[in-house]
N, C-alpha and C positions, 0 to 999 in steps of 0.2 A: 276768605281774606286772611292774610297772616297777621298775627298780633306782634306788636313791638313793645318792648318794655325798656324804658330808660332806667338804668341802675346806677349810673355814675356820670358826673359831669366834670369837665376840665376846660380851662381856657388859657390862652396866651395871647393877649391883646394889648394894644396901646392903652385901652381903657381899664385894664387890670390884669394881673397875673394870677388871679384865682377867681373862682366863681363869685365869691362874696364881694371882693373889691370891684370886679367888673360890673356886677349887678347894681351895686350901690352907686357907682358913677353913672350908669345908664339911667336909672330911675331918678337921680337928682338932676339930670340934664347937663352934667359937667362934660365939657369937651376934652378930648384927649389930644387935641391939636396944640402943638408947641413949636418953638424954634427947633429946626433939625440940627442934631449934633453928630449923627452917625457918619456923615461924609460932607465934603466941601460943597456948599451950595452957592458959592459966590456968583457963578455964571448962570444960575437958574433964575427964572422970573419970580419965583417964590422961595422963601426960606422957612416955611412952616410945613408941618406934616404931623402925622400920628405915628410916632415911632414906638416900637416895643423895646423895652429895656433888655437887650440881648446879654448884657453882663450878668443880670440876675438869672437868666435862663441858663447860661453856661456855668454859673456857680452851682447850679442844681445837678449838673451832669458830671460824670467823671471825666477827667482830662482825656482819657483814651477814647471814650465815646464821643466827646465833643470834637476831637480832632478828625474823626471819621465822617461826621455828619455835615450836610449842607445846612444853611441857615433855616430853611423851611422845615427840614427834618428835625432839627433841634426844637423848633417850636411845636411840632407835632408830638414829639416824644414827651416834652414837658407837659403838654395838655393831656396826653393819653395817660401819663403816670397819675395825674390828679384824678382823672376819671376812674382809673382802676382802684386807686386808694379810696375814692368816694363810694365805690361799689363793694367794698369789703363787707363780708357778712352775707353776701348774696351767693347761695350755693357753695360750691367748692372752688370758687374762682371761675376762670373762663372755661366753658364746656363746649363740646361740639355744638355748632349752631350759634354760638356767641359771635358777635361781630363788633367792630369799632367803626364809627363814622367820623371822618376827619374832614373839616371844611376849611378852606383858606382862599385868600385872594392874592394874586400876584405870586403864587408859589413857584419858587425856583427862578424867579426873574433875576435876582442878583447874580446867580450862577450862570445864567444864560446870556446876560448882557455883553460880556466880552466877545462871545461868538457872534452875536448880532452886530456889534460894532465892526468886527473883522470882516464880516460878510459885506457890509456897506461901505467899507473904506476903499 
């Protein structure tokens, strides 16, 4: 059996943009659901959701990098940077055999929606 060692953590979530705020919100039972501000929800049956503060994410990225990445890639880079920073002091950085695990839900949906709509028009 292979051993796995977690050396650093990062998160980009509606519940928090760092591990500390995310965990505090989760253990306190606070909801991340609030009125949706990211797009017009007038014609939707609900106007609430759990949105990630994308402005804060983009502020942490250089404009050049931000312009080239999809929304989901921005979130992944933001969380990965936290995890790498959290892992400082572990060896000489990333070494052969090191890996990163990234998990998301609805990844790339925002970018694929126009194609979906065009297909069904």
